[in-house]
N, C-alpha and C positions, 0 to 999 in steps of 0.2 A: 420696435427693433425686434426681431427674431434673438432669443437669446434662448442659450441650453446651458444648464448648472448640474453637476453630478458630482455630489457628497458622499468621499468615501468614508468608512471608518475601522479602526483597528487597536490591538493591542500591543506596548510596545512593551518587550517582557524586562527588555533591558535598564528599563527606569520602572516597570510595573508602573505602569500610566495609559490611560487610552491617549490615541492621538487622534485628530482627522487630518485631513486634506480635502482638498477640492481639486478634481479634475476635471475637465472637458468644458469650462468654461469657454462657450464660444459664442460671439455677440458680432451679428452682420447686418452690415449698411448696404443701402444702395440708392439713396437720394442725391441728387447731384449736389448738396448742401447738406453739412450739420456737422454736428460737435461730438466727440468719443470724449467721455466724461467720467471719471471713476467712480464721480458721488451717483450715478444713475445706477450703477449695481444693488444688488439687495443686500441690506446687511446681513453679514454673518456672525458666528461665536467669536467671542475672542480666543486667541491661538489659534484659529485658522490658518493654515498656509493655503495660500490663493495661485493659481497660475492662470491668466486667461490669454484668448488671442480676440482681438476685434478687427475684422477684416472688411473693408469697405471694395466693394467692385462696381466699376460704372461703364457706361455701354462701352461696345468696342472703338477705339478710336482715339478716347479719352483719356487722360490720366487722371492720378487723384495729387494733388497738392496740399499737404498740410503746413499748417502753422501752430508753432506750440502760442497755445493760453498762458498755461501755467503749469508748472511742476516743482513737486513737494516731496522728497521721496526720502526715507531714511538710509541708512547704511544698511547693506543687505539686499536692498530691493533691486531687480532688474527692471529697467524698461528700453525696450530695441522697436524701431522702425523697419521694415523688411518689405522687399521688393518682389517681382520675381521675372526674370531674364526671358528674352525669346526663348530659353529651352526649358522654360517651366523649373528655373531653379531658384531658389530662395537667394535673396541678397540684403544683406543686412547695411542699409542706408543711413542707418545713425542709432546710435544706442545713448543711455541715460548721462552719459559723463560727458555730452559732448551737447547735448539738449540744454540751449536757453531759449527764454522768453522771446518771441517775436522770432525765431528761426523759420525757416522755409523748408521743408523737404519735399522733393516731387518723385513720383515713381515713374518707371522707365517703362510701364504697359499699364493696363486697367484698372490692376489691383495691387490695392496696399495694406498692410496688416502691422498690428500695435500689439507686441506681446507682453503681458506683464507679471513677475513673477513675485509672490511677497518675501520678505527676508524669512529664515528659518525661524524665529522666534515668534512670525505672525505678525508683525505690525505691519499696516497695510496704509499706504501714504496714498496722496491725490495727485492727479493730471485733468486735466483739460489741454483738448487738440480739437483745433476747428478743421474742417479741410472742405474741399470743393475741387468740381473738376477742370482742366483743360485739356485742350485739342493736341493731340501727340502727332508727331510729324516724322517721317523717316530721316535718315541720316544723310549728310550732305555725301552724294557717292565719291568715291574715289577715282581720281583722272588718273586713268592708265596710262602707261609709262606711253614715250612716243603717239600722246593722242592727247584728243580735248574732251571734254563732257559741258552740253547746257543745260541748267536745269530751271524748268519751266514754273514747279511748285514743288515746296517737301512735303505737302499735306496730303492727305490719303487722295488718291486719282489724278495728281500731279506726275509729270512723267520728264526724266532724265534722257538725250539723249548724245550719241557717244560719236565721236569718228576720227580715224589715225591721219598722221604724217604720212608726205609721201612719199609710198617705196612700203607703209606698214599696212596690214590687211586685220580689218578685228575678229577677232574669234569672242564669237558671243552674241548678245541680242542689242542691234543696234540700239532699242528705246526702252526704257523700265520703266512700271509706273509703280508707284506707291501702292502699296494693297492697304488695304481698312480691316486691320488684325487686331489681337489686346496687345500689342507690339508692332505699329505700321513699320512694314518691311518691303524691301523692294521684289518686285515679282521675279528678278532672276538675279545672278549672281552679274555683279559688272565686268565687263568685257572686259579683252585684252586686245594690246597692238603688237601683233607679230609679221616679222619678218621670212616669208616662206621661202621654201628650198625648192627654187625652179618656178616655171610657168609660162605661158605664150601670150603674149599680146599683140592683138591685131589693130592695124591703123595705130599703130603708135605713133603718138605727135609729142608730147609731153609726159617725163616721169621718173622713175627714180628705182635700181635695183639696190636691193641690199645683201649683204651676206647672210644666211637663216639664224634666226635668236636660238640661243640655246635652247633643249628641253631641259624643263626642270623635273627633280624628285629619283628617286631610288629603280625604278624601273623604265627611266627614259631611253630611248635610243639614240645613238647620234647618225643626224645625217654626214654621211664621207663624200655623194658626189650630186651635185647640184645643177643644174642647166636651163636657161633661160632663153625663150625665142623673141626677139621682136622684128614689127613686119611697119615700114612706113606705108605711107599711101605713096600709091604710084607716080614715078616718078621724082619722088623726095629723098632725100639720104637722109641718113642719121648721124649724130654728134654725140658722144660718150665722152661725158665730162668725168675724171676720176677725184671724186670731193676728198675721197677717202682710201688709204692702201695702207694696209698696217697686218700683214701674214707674215705668220710663224713658218719658222725653215721647212716646215713638212707640206705646208699650206701651197697651192695652186690656183693659177686665175688666166684664164683663156679665154679670149675677145676674137671670135671669126668675124668678117665681112662676107657672111651670106649663111644661110642653113644647110649647105652640103658638105659631107666631111673633106672636100677638100677646096674649100674654101681658103680665102686668105688671112693668115693669121694678121692680125690688127697689135696683138698685144700679148706675151705669154712670159709671167714672171717668174716661170722656173728655166728660162734663158739666162737669167742676172741683166738684163741689161736696163738703161736709165728707164725711169718710169716716169710716162707721158702727161705731166699731172695736165699738159694745157690740153689734154684729150687725145681720142683719134675720129676718122669721118670714115664712115664707111661707102665702099663704091658702091652701092645699090641699095634696095628699100630697106634690108633685111639683115642682123645682127646676131651672131650665137654667144652666148654668154655660159660660160664652164666653169665651177668652183669646187673643187677638191680639198677636202681637210681633215683631220683626225678627229678632234674636239672644238666644235664653236663656241664661241665665248663673247662677252660684251669686250673685250679688250682686242680683241683681234677682229680681221675681216674687212670688208669694201663698202662702199657707197658710189656706185654710179649714179651721175644724173646724165638723161639722154634726150634729146629732143631733136625733129623732126623739119628741115629746113630744104627749100627748093634750091636749082640747080640756078646758078648765075646770083647766087645772093650769100651772105657770111650766115651762119646759125645763129640763134639767139642767146644774147649771154644770159649767164645765170650766176650772181653771186649770193651766196647761203651768208645768211645775218646781216644783209644789206641791200644796198639800191642803187640802179643804176639810171640816169638820162643818156638820149640818144637823139640822134639828128635826121634820121632815117627810122621810122617804124617797121620797115621792111629789109633792112639791113643790106642796103645793096649797095657797091663799089662806091668807098669815097663817105660811110656812114661812121660818123665819131661817135664813143660812148664813154660815156663819165663815170665812174663807179665810186661809192661811198658807203661808208661799214654805219649799222646798226649801233647804237649806246650801248656800252660795252665791251665793242669790240675795235681792235685796229687792224689794219689793213697790211697785209703780210703778202708776201711771193709773187710780185706781180705790180704793173703798174696802175696809177689811180684811171688812165686812159687810153683806151685801143681804137684802132682805125680798121676799116674793114678796105683790103688793096686787092689788087690782079683782077683784073677783069676777065682771062679766059677762066680761070680757075679762084675764083675769092676767098678767103681767110682773112681772119684777123692777122695784125701784126707783132702781136703779144696775145700771153693768156690772161685770162682772168685772176686777178689777183683771187686772197683768200681774206677772209674777216675770221678774226679768231678772237676769242674770250680773253681777255688779260689775264694774265697770273700777277695782281698787285699793280700798283701804281699810284700818283700822285693826281688827285680829281680837286679841282676847283672851281667849277661850273656849278651855277646855283641849283641844277636838278642832274640826274645821272642816274644809272644803273651799274650794280657789279652784279658780273654770273662766274659763275663757276670754270675754273678752267675748261675750256674747249666746248664748252656749251652751245649745241644741245645734246652734244655726245658727251658720255662718261667721262667724267675727270678720271687722271692718271694717278699713279701710285706715288708716294714720296712727295707731291705738292705742297712747296712752300709758300705763299704768297699772303702780300699786305698792302693792302689799300689804306691810303691816308687821304681825308676827306678835309677840306680847309674851305669858310666860307666867310665873310665880312663880319669883322669882330663883334657887332651889335647883334649877331644873326646867332642860329644854331642848326643843328644837322636833324631831321626827323628821317629815320630810315623805316621801310614799307615792307617786309620780308615776307613777300608773295607764295614761295616755294624753299621748302629747305629737308630734302633727303638724304642723310647724310650715315654714312657705314657707323658702326659704334666703334669704331677703330679710329674716326675721323672727328676733327673738330673746329668750329667755327665759332671764334671771340671777337665781342665788339667790347672797343673801348672808348672810355669817355675821355677827350683830354688830345696831347701828342704825343709822342713815342717817350719823352722825358719824363712827364708826370701823368700817366696813366691810372685810370681808374674801370676798372673791370665793371659793365653792363650784364654783361651774362656771355655765357660759356653754352652751347651749344654742340651735342651728339645727338645721332637717329634723326628720327622725323620730329617735326612740330609744326603747328596749324599758321595759318596767316596771323601775324603778330604787328606792333607798332613800337619804335623806342626811340627816345630823342636825348640828344646830348646837354648838357647844362655849359659847354663851351663850345667855342665855335672850328673845335676841331674834334675829327671823330677820327678812328683806326677801325678797320674790319680787316684781322689773319682770316687765315685757315690752312690745316695741316691732314695731309693726307697721308695715311699709315704706307709705309713702303712697300709692309707684305700683305697690300690688298687683294693680291690672288690668292691669298688663304682666308680671308676675314670678309671679302665681299667690299664692293664698294655702293654709292648711292648713286642717284639720277644728278644731283647737285642743289645746287640754289639758286634765288633770283630776288636780288634786293634792290628797290629804287632807295634813290634818297632826294633829299630836297632841301632848300633852303628856306627858313621859317624864321618868325619874328620871334626874339629875345621873351621867354617867359619865363619866369622865377616863379610864379604863383597857379596855383591849383584851379583848374575850370571852375566858372560861379555854379551852384546849384539849385535849382530851380524852387519857387514858391511851393507850399503843397496847400492840397485844398482843404479848408476849413483848420486851418493855421497857419502860424507865421514861423520864420525864423530869423535870428539876431545872430551875429556876427564880433569876435571879438578883436578884430582886425579889419582897418579899412581896406588896407589889399591881405589878399588870399597866399598869404606866404605862407613856407615852410612852419608848420606849427601852430598856423591860422586854426580855430576853430568857429563851427556852424552849430548854433543848438536852434532846435525844433522844439514849439511849444503848439499845441492843439485849443481850437476855440472850446468853451464852455458846452459838453455836452459830447467830446469827442476822447477817445482814448489814442493816444501815440502808440503804433506798431513800430518795432524797430528801435535800433538806438538814439536818442536823443543828442547825443553831442558826435561830430564828425571832426577829426583833424586832419589836414593837409599834413602827409607825410615827406620823406626824404625825396620821394619819387614822382613827388607833385600828383598823386593822385589821392582819393579820398578813404580814410581808415575803412570806410562801409560804405554800403547801398544809403541814400536819405530814405527814413520814414515815413508813415502814411498816418493819416489820421483816420480813426473809424470809429463812426456813431456808437455811441455808450447806450444800453438797453439793459442796465442793469443798476441795480443801489449797490454801493459800496456797504459792507456787513457794518450794521451799527454796534454790534460787539453784544456781549453776554450781560446780565443784570444780576448782581453778587445776590446770593440767597436765591436764585430762582431756577426755573427750566424754561425751555424754548423750543416750540415747536413751527416749522418752516414747512410753508407750501412749495416752494421751489427751491432748493437748494441753491439755483443758479443765480437767487436775486433778481430773475428778470422784472421787467414793470407788471404789475401787479401782483406780486408775492405779497403775501401776509406773514407777519412773523406774532404766535400767540407768547404771553411771558404767564407763567404761573408760579405764585410765590411759594417757598419752603412755609411747612408746618411752623407758627409760630411766629409769622411774618404776615405785614400786612402790604398789596401794592398801591404805589401813589401813581397818581397821572395813570392816563390809559394803558390796557393790557395790548392791546392789539396796534401794529405799525402794519402801512400799506405802503408798495415801492411804486410812488407816483412819478409817468412820466411827463416831464415839461418841454415847451418847443419852443423858443430854444432852449438849453440848460442839458444839466445834469439830473436825471431821474434822482427823485431825494424821497424819503419818508414822511409820513403824512404827520407825525408826530415827534417829538422827542423822546429820546430810553425811558421808560417808566424804573422807579426804586422800590427796592423791598425792606419796609423799616422792620424794626420787630415790635409783636405787639403791645409790649410796655411801652416802649416810647411814644406811642399814638394815643394809650387809652385814657378815658377818663377816670381820674380819682372817685371813688364813692363818696358824697358830697355830705351823707352822714343823715340822721333819724330829725324828722319833725317832733317838737314835742307833744307826748301824748299821741304819738303815731309809729308805724314802722313799715320797713319795706317788703315787697315781696320778689322773692328769690335775691335774696342781698348777697352781694359778693365787691372784693376790694377794688377792682377793675373792669372797666366796662371798656369794647370796644367802638369804633367809631361805627355808628348805625344800630347801636342797640338801646333798648330803651332801659329804663327806672321805673316800676309802678309802687307810688304812696297808698297806705290804708290808715286813717284815723283810726284809734280804740272805741269800743263804743260808749256812747254820750257824748263824742267829738264830729266836729262836722271840717269837711275839708276845705281849705279856703287855697285856692290857687291851682297849677296842671296836676292832674291826679298822674301823669307821665311823662318825664323828660328824656331826650333822646342827647346820645354823645355827637356832638358835631366835630368832624376832623378839620385839624387847624394845627397853629405851630405855637402854642401849644393846643390840644384839642381841649374842648368846653361842651357844658351841659347846655341846652337849648333854651334853658327858663331855669328861678330861681327853687328853691327847697320851698315847697308848699306850707301853710299852717293847719293845726287842729285845733277850732277853738270849739270849747262845750255847747251841749244843745239839750236845754230842760225840758223841751216837749216831750220829749221821749218817755220821761218817767211821767209824768200826767196823763199821757194817754193809756199806760199800761196798765193806772192804777182803775182807769173806767174799763178797762175791760176785764180784768179780774172782777170786780163787782158785779158784771152784768151778767158773767159764769156763773157767780154766789145765787146771785136771784133767780136765773134759769134752774134751779137744782132741788124744788119744792121735796115736802114729804108728805106720806099720809102719818098721823099720829098716832094712830090707832095700834100696830106692830112694832115692839120696841126694837125686836129682833133686824125686823127690816130696816129700821131708822139706822141702827147702828153700820147695818150693810151698805145702806145710803152714804153714809156718812166717811167711812172709809173708802166708797168709792169718789164721792165727792171731793175727799182730800189728794186722792190719786190723779184725778183731772185734774183738779186745782194746778197741781206740781207740773203735772205734763204740758198744761194750756202754758203754764210762766214760762218753764224750758223752750219750748216752741216760737214763745213771743220775743225771749231774749235774744234768740239764735235769728229772728229775722229782724229786730230791731238794730242788732248788730252789723247785718250785711247792707241794711237801707239806710244808713244813717237816722234811723228814728230815734232807737235808744242805743245809748253807749253805756254799758257796763265795765268794768274792771274784769280783765282775765289772771287767770291763775300765773300764768307768764308774763313779763314786761312783751316780748316779743315770741309770736305764736312759730316764728320760722327760726328760731334762735339754736334749733338742733343742727340746721343748714348750715355746715362752715363755707368759705371760701374754695374749700377743696371738694367742695360737692362734684360730681361727676354727671350731673343733667346739666343740658343745657337749657338756658332759661326760655321759657314759654313765649316771653313777651319781648322776643327779639324782633324789632318792628322794620318794616319797609315800607309798609303804607300807610302807616298811623294808626292801624285797628289796634283795639286793645281785648285780651278775653277774661271773661269774668267766672267764676268757678263757685258754683253752689251745692253746700254741702248739708245734708238734714239725716238728723237722727232720730 
């Protein structure tokens, strides 16, 4: 891994001492998987202030998932996980105060960084994080108001297609593509659905004209007058149904039967007449619609649905938020139509059955009814839906609605909230139980994604309140809530078994308070929480853990009175640890441990931990001197493996081992007994013979007295010198043993002598020294 380290030093004048700081410590990773381990960093001087950034950058379209393996920091140290948003700005995803072992953090883009800073005192903690890549995806695109979206795939290359409800026009791209970037995004902004101000429709058969959507923004201009023209196929007429009409006093809506200025007026809101909710019918194939307003908004305006039909027939009925059945598919005279509303709506402002009458100029004997979303009510069916008032239109101000759902006593109610889009001043409340003993399950304002919630009793109540001042604070789109009757369940769902492990439960039934404990097979580590608890809301306290193969040995620990060196601080399989004892101590058992992988099973060390014991506790005591002998380099204590050599005085012969060795044990012992020194008389006889021969070989010429005296002196010198050499050779070769002046030739060398024993043996060899004078 590439690493840059810059150390800067300076002088602290306030404390009159040198300070050292480390800056620019940058470690970069690009592999798809790996570890961020602080122990991999080079050692630094004591008191060093350190701050480092570890950055992981992977391929575009992938994110980085970090899992906390271990964190051990002291007070004052800082560790934070940071990501980058789509704009390149840093995001703090987690910090050391919230990091726990097993925690998983995901980056929103293809890069993630870990920032570490040591304490001001210079203490440096330890941490280890495991990282791996995962596929990034685009966010779920927002559904446009008054429209729908269908998504084929959220991964890069996937598409999302949009379309609007009848009467609205798509503003923006019909389809978006998920782009493969550092943070996958859609190819453009989600489109919107807007009702346009005016337009022209040729060959109009069926459709809808809506009052224009208000323009947003400080620079928006307001449409004051909008005009639409509709032309049906030849020989057909148009029926215009006023689905909604809510105008301000200054607004005006006019419908003409034709496109010319002199066409017959079918409806003019400015004349103050009754509103034809049953609709109007054109005299010919064309209709013109004009709308004049000071300020369009969501709360006022109109909805007009149109359909073309042939002469001699009634027009095709329409029921928003409902359905109908007919006895005649072409709606001739005598056709009967029966209406019904969608779930969550009630039939209002019209009969459930109408009939086409009058053969000369056919028409329906009554208007189509309306299906309106209910504002509250008692619901007792096994399934149903709760809609915001006036759905699919925007709900009104000052709404106060309450829906009470009751199912069989041994059943419960499951709510599936599919859409929730409220103003921040409006509130939806879900209560468990009836109105006498309610328990609030949740209160919601603003928007929320789809979610589910379940009652603990057979009764559930939903209330909705909208702010009467909604014109000031704005309003939301509303809500769609499906409900269904489900079996009684007072227990948490069962959790799955985990691979390479097993689980145990505290109760036969997984009721509230029950616990499930996970354990791993030998050779595997548990990642995550070991014990999960069934909570009051019948959910588990956390996600189940998983078992990860152990590829490291546990730390065997330190040996007292020793140091150790590790080949790998992670203690992975194959790691060796070498122990060395302090001076004055000796190592018992092997000095090297190796991490050995087993299959199956957990990796183990090849031997047990050694011990460092004091030299004195395992040394051999000096066994003493043999009679008529002495020791070479004598001392009080001998370490295991050291040898002690014995020598007899001149005239004595050594019986037994010349050298014995200290053997490690409890206690330690010598390899053999003390040898003996026995007198040897042959050495003296040989010496007399050699002296006689030396004298016989020194004959004189008797003629010269002075020469005789000189030869005599010379003979005495040779005799004394030969005797000295002979004595010394006999002493070392055990042929002649003569007493010495001192009983021990090395008595001056004490136990405190600083030289090493030259006879420390490892292979059994001895060394002899010959001194000649």
